[in-house]
C-alpha positions in Angstrom: 10.1 0.9 -16.5 8.6 4.3 -15.9 6.6 4.6 -12.6 4.4 7.6 -11.8 6.3 10.1 -9.8 4.1 9.7 -6.7 4.8 6.0 -6.7 8.5 6.4 -7.0 8.4 8.8 -4.1 7.1 6.0 -1.8 9.6 3.5 -3.3 12.5 5.8 -2.6 11.3 6.6 0.9 10.9 3.0 1.9 13.2 1.0 -0.4 10.3 -1.1 -1.7 10.2 -2.7 -5.2 6.4 -2.7 -5.5 3.9 -0.3 -4.0 2.1 -2.9 -1.8 1.9 -2.6 2.0 0.6 -5.3 4.3 -1.8 -3.8 6.8 -1.1 -4.3 10.6 -3.7 -7.0 11.0 -3.4 -7.4 14.7 -2.7 -10.9 16.0 -2.9 -12.3 12.5 0.3 -10.4 11.5 3.0 -13.0 12.2 6.8 -12.4 11.7 6.6 -15.0 8.9 4.0 -12.9 7.1 5.9 -9.7 7.4 9.1 -11.4 6.2 7.4 -13.0 3.2 5.9 -9.7 2.1 9.2 -7.9 2.5 11.2 -10.5 0.6 8.8 -10.2 -2.3 9.4 -6.4 -2.5 6.4 -5.1 -0.5 6.3 -3.5 3.0 5.5 -6.0 5.7 4.9 -5.2 9.3 3.8 -6.2 12.8 1.1 -4.9 15.2 3.1 -4.1 18.4 0.6 -1.9 20.2 0.0 -4.5 23.0 3.6 -5.9 23.1 5.7 -5.3 26.2 9.0 -3.5 25.7 10.8 -6.9 25.9 8.5 -8.5 23.3 8.7 -5.5 21.0 12.5 -5.4 21.1 12.8 -9.1 20.4 10.4 -9.0 17.5 12.2 -6.0 15.9 15.5 -7.7 16.4 14.3 -10.9 14.8 13.0 -9.1 11.7 16.2 -7.2 11.4 18.1 -10.4 11.4 15.8 -12.1 8.9 15.7 -9.0 6.6 19.2 -7.5 6.7 19.1 -4.0 5.2 15.4 -4.2 4.2 12.6 -2.0 5.4 9.8 -3.2 7.5 7.4 -1.5 9.9 5.5 -1.8 13.2 2.2 -0.2 13.9 1.1 1.4 17.2 -2.5 2.4 17.9 -2.4 5.6 19.9 -5.7 4.9 21.7 -3.6 2.6 23.9 -0.4 3.1 25.9 2.0 1.6 23.3 4.4 0.5 26.0 6.8 -1.2 23.5 7.3 1.9 21.2 10.6 3.1 22.7 12.1 -0.4 22.9 11.1 -1.0 19.2 12.7 2.2 18.1 15.8 1.6 20.2 16.1 -1.9 18.6 16.4 -0.3 15.1 12.8 -0.3 13.8 13.2 1.4 10.4 9.5 2.5 9.8 6.8 3.1 12.4 3.1 3.8 11.6 0.6 5.4 14.0 -3.1 5.0 13.8 -6.1 6.4 15.8 -4.4 9.7 16.6 -1.6 12.2 15.8 1.2 12.6 18.3 3.9 15.1 17.3 6.1 14.1 20.3 6.1 10.4 19.3 6.8 11.3 15.7 9.8 13.4 16.8 10.9 10.5 19.0 10.8 8.1 16.1 12.7 10.6 13.9 15.4 10.9 16.5 15.8 7.1 16.4 16.2 7.3 12.6 12.8 5.8 11.7 10.5 7.0 9.0 6.9 7.7 10.2 3.5 7.1 8.6 0.2 8.3 10.1 -3.2 6.8 9.3 -5.9 9.3 8.8 -9.6 9.3 8.1 -10.2 12.8 6.7 -8.3 15.8 5.2 -8.1 17.6 8.6 -6.3 14.6 10.1 -3.9 14.5 7.1 -3.1 18.1 7.6 -2.4 17.5 11.3 -0.2 14.6 10.5 1.9 16.5 7.9 2.3 19.5 10.3 3.4 17.0 13.0 6.2 15.7 10.7 4.8 12.6 9.2 6.9 11.3 6.3 3.8 9.7 4.6 0.1 9.3 5.4 -2.3 6.4 5.1 -5.8 7.3 3.9 -8.1 4.7 5.3 -11.6 4.6 3.7 -14.7 3.3 5.4 -14.5 0.1 3.3 -11.6 -1.2 5.4 -11.8 -4.2 7.6 -10.9 -4.2 11.3 -11.2 -1.0 13.3 -11.9 1.9 11.0 -11.1 5.5 11.7 -13.0 7.0 8.7 -16.7 7.3 7.8 -15.8 8.4 4.2 -15.5 6.1 1.1 -12.0 5.8 -0.1 -12.8 7.2 -3.6 -13.9 10.5 -1.9 -11.3 10.5 0.8 -8.2 9.8 -1.3 -8.2 12.9 -3.5 -8.8 15.0 -0.4 -5.8 13.6 1.4 -3.6 13.7 -1.7 -4.4 17.4 -2.1 -3.4 18.1 1.5 -0.3 15.9 1.6 1.6 17.8 -1.1 4.9 16.0 -1.8 4.4 13.4 1.0 3.4 10.0 -0.3 -0.2 8.8 0.4 -1.0 5.1 0.8 -4.6 4.2 0.2 -6.3 1.7 2.4 -9.8 0.2 2.5 -11.5 -2.4 0.3 -8.3 -3.1 -1.7 -7.8 -6.8 -2.5 -6.7 -7.1 -6.1 -4.2 -5.7 -8.6 -6.9 -3.9 -10.4 -7.9 -2.1 -7.1 -4.3 -1.2 -6.5 -4.1 0.4 -10.0 -7.3 2.3 -9.4 -5.9 4.0 -6.3 -2.6 4.7 -8.0 -4.5 6.4 -10.8 -6.3 8.5 -8.2 -3.0 9.8 -6.8 -2.0 7.1 -4.2 1.7 6.2 -4.0 0.8 2.7 -3.0 -1.9 0.5 -1.5 -2.3 -1.1 1.9 -4.1 -4.5 1.9 -5.4 -6.1 5.1 -8.2 -8.6 4.5 -6.4 -10.0 1.5 -3.4 -10.9 3.7 -5.6 -12.6 6.3 -6.1 -15.3 3.6 -2.5 -16.2 3.2 -0.7 -19.2 4.6 1.5 -17.2 6.9 -1.4 -15.3 8.6 -2.4 -16.5 12.1 -6.1 -16.9 11.0 -8.4 -19.8 11.9 -9.0 -22.1 8.9 -12.8 -21.6 9.1 -12.3 -17.8 9.2 -10.1 -18.1 6.0 -12.8 -20.2 4.4 -15.5 -17.7 5.3 -13.4 -14.8 3.8 -13.0 -16.9 0.6 -16.7 -17.4 0.3 -17.8 -13.8 1.3 -19.1 -11.0 -0.9 -18.9 -7.2 -0.1 -22.5 -7.2 1.2 -21.6 -9.9 3.8 -19.6 -7.2 5.7 -21.0 -4.8 8.3 -19.7 -1.5 9.6 -20.7 -1.7 13.2 -19.8 -1.3 16.9 -21.1 -4.7 17.8 -17.7 -6.2 18.9 -16.7 -3.5 21.4 -15.3 -5.4 24.4 -11.7 -4.3 25.0 -12.1 -1.4 22.6 -15.3 0.5 23.2 -16.6 3.3 21.0 -14.5 2.2 18.0 -16.3 1.4 14.8 -15.2 -1.7 12.9 -16.0 -3.7 9.8 -16.6 -7.5 10.2 -18.3 -10.4 8.5 -22.0 -10.8 9.4 -22.1 -14.0 11.6 -24.4 -15.6 14.2 -23.4 -13.1 16.9 -23.9 -10.1 14.8 -27.2 -11.2 13.3 -28.7 -12.1 16.7 -27.6 -8.8 18.1 -29.1 -6.9 15.1 -32.3 -8.9 15.3 -32.7 -7.9 18.9 -32.5 -4.2 18.0 -28.8 -3.8 18.5 -29.1 -3.3 22.3 -26.2 -1.9 24.3 -24.2 -3.9 26.8 -25.0 -5.7 29.1 -28.3 -6.5 27.3 -27.0 -8.1 24.2 -28.0 -11.7 23.3 -25.5 -14.2 24.8 -23.7 -11.5 26.7 -20.9 -13.1 28.8 -20.8 -16.4 26.8 -17.4 -17.9 26.2 -17.2 -18.0 22.4 -13.7 -19.6 22.0 -10.6 -20.4 23.9 -7.0 -20.0 22.7 -3.6 -19.9 24.3 -5.2 -20.6 27.7 -7.5 -17.6 27.5 -11.3 -17.5 27.3 -12.8 -15.0 24.8 -16.3 -13.8 25.5 -18.9 -12.9 23.0 -18.6 -9.4 21.6 -14.9 -9.1 22.4 -12.8 -7.6 19.6 -10.3 -10.6 19.4 -10.6 -12.6 16.1 -10.0 -16.4 16.3 -6.4 -17.6 15.6 -5.4 -21.0 14.3 -5.6 -22.7 17.7 -9.1 -21.4 18.6 -11.5 -24.0 20.1 -15.2 -23.6 20.6 -17.3 -21.4 18.2 -14.7 -19.4 16.4 -17.2 -18.4 13.7 -19.3 -16.7 16.3 -16.4 -14.4 17.1 -15.3 -11.1 15.7 -14.4 -11.7 12.0 -12.8 -8.6 10.5 -13.3 -8.2 6.8 -13.2 -5.3 4.4 -15.4 -4.8 1.3 -12.7 -6.0 -1.0 -13.4 -9.5 0.3 -15.2 -10.5 -2.9 -11.9 -10.2 -4.8 -10.2 -13.0 -2.7 -10.2 -16.2 -4.7 -7.4 -18.3 -3.2 -5.2 -19.1 -0.2 -1.6 -18.6 -1.1 1.7 -17.6 0.3 2.1 -13.9 1.1 5.3 -13.7 -1.0 3.5 -15.3 -4.0 0.6 -12.8 -3.5 2.9 -9.8 -3.5 4.9 -11.1 -6.5 1.7 -11.8 -8.5 0.1 -8.5 -7.7 3.4 -6.6 -8.2 3.9 -8.1 -11.6 0.4 -7.2 -12.7 0.8 -3.6 -11.4 4.2 -3.1 -13.0 3.0 -4.5 -16.3 -0.1 -2.2 -16.3 2.0 0.9 -15.3 4.6 0.1 -18.0 1.9 -0.3 -20.6 0.3 3.0 -19.6 3.6 4.8 -19.7 4.3 3.3 -23.2 1.0 4.5 -24.4 1.7 8.1 -23.2 5.0 8.1 -24.9 3.8 6.8 -28.3 0.6 8.9 -28.4 
């Protein structure tokens, strides 16, 4: 099967079979999720920003044992200290991605450890900085993305700008992608692959509360909001979430700043022995007790394309088959024209 050259560049760089990347969806990104994605031919990964060196090393070692010879990645958010980065690299992390910043020294450190490096960007200037700093690939994140969002630009506008700057470096598109058709659209626009986040929240392996998964299944794009409402633990960072009781009460009150927000200081849910207050940026995991639906519920605008809960491997295989078939058909049409 003939793949577009920009797609084969990503596959060659990472060893993938399909151009699908699981986003680093924070605490919802379990080892089981990453392993399932990788075994199906995509690129799975973990969010290790807040892991201690010991935890990061153990998680990387566990994935290397479960995925001998296969690529996987870990993400580090440069807004935070990233204490586990060196330990993860020293444990043989094959691919690292950085978001919320460009750090040439850390990119060089990763390269010395033998890792490939991707950098998430929100505009063309950021892409240029990432390439100049040595990034092997870049991730163009549009404003449609769920979770914390670097960009204020729609992906359809951002992607061609980043592709133009990236040159021969592969560009992965992110933001509002939750179907095979959406993956094909970004590939047609020059992306080498697609990063999906919200879609993987609704998989069996994701550490997501069942009510949260149900809400994502029922949601439409207009049910999401781009906001700074849930800013405790990460102030001044915009994010996209589902509109829920906390958000609508805050918006109805005129979106007041802290500490004047409705219900400020309330305990919304408890999990793993910790109490989570209203407006914190932690989403509810499977063990959350209390009012998990009043918590921060990250969701991108692609949420309307989610129609089932399934295993992550089944999802990657299903989308991968649809993408391969469509690309093969397009290549055949070009040849026979």
